[in-house]
C-alpha positions, 0 to 999 in steps of 0.5 A, spaced: 232 078 245 230 082 239 237 083 234 236 090 231 240 090 224 238 098 223 233 103 221 228 102 215 226 110 214 223 114 218 216 117 217 214 125 218 207 128 217 206 133 211 199 137 211 194 134 206 195 137 199 202 139 201 206 134 197 208 139 191 210 142 197 214 138 200 217 135 194 220 142 193 223 142 200 225 135 201 227 135 193 229 141 192 232 146 199 234 140 201 237 136 194 235 129 197 234 124 190 227 122 191 227 114 190 220 109 187 215 107 191 211 099 191 204 103 191 201 108 188 200 113 195 200 120 198 207 119 200 214 121 196 219 117 199 227 118 200 233 114 201 239 117 206 245 114 207 241 107 205 234 110 209 228 111 207 224 117 209 217 117 208 212 123 208 206 123 208 199 127 207 196 127 215 190 130 217 193 131 224 197 138 223 204 138 226 206 145 229 211 148 231 214 145 237 214 137 235 220 133 238 220 127 234 225 128 227 229 125 224 237 126 224 241 128 218 249 126 219 253 131 215 260 131 213 260 138 213 256 141 217 258 148 217 257 149 210 251 146 211 248 151 215 251 156 210 247 154 205 240 153 208 241 161 212 243 162 204 236 159 202 232 163 207 231 156 212 232 157 219 238 154 224 235 153 231 242 151 235 242 145 239 248 144 245 254 140 243 252 132 245 258 131 251 260 125 245 262 131 241 258 131 235 255 137 233 248 139 231 242 144 228 235 142 228 231 146 221 223 145 220 221 144 214 215 148 211 210 143 215 213 144 223 218 137 222 223 138 226 230 136 223 237 134 225 243 135 222 249 133 224 257 133 223 260 126 227 267 129 232 
């Protein structure tokens, strides 16, 4: 049996030519710290709690109904909601999970779905 230790990274697609807008949203609006890449490519890397988030240019559209997403655990979900709303980011409500996790979703400027959650 394979023994997995953790998720190493997640990759989200952004339209070709949109890396500057991706950097503005993920680095500027969300405030994620950018990480160095080991090779030049049309990607931006961030590290969140020891897990890498890679944004890469893709020719295929993402679409506003896409379900795949990374989930970001935050210490203050209400505060995150307030800050994102103040920055003009639309909040998509979500149900409370059976284990008590509170959460909501947002979309980046390219239609990628992002979950923000707080553990009970």
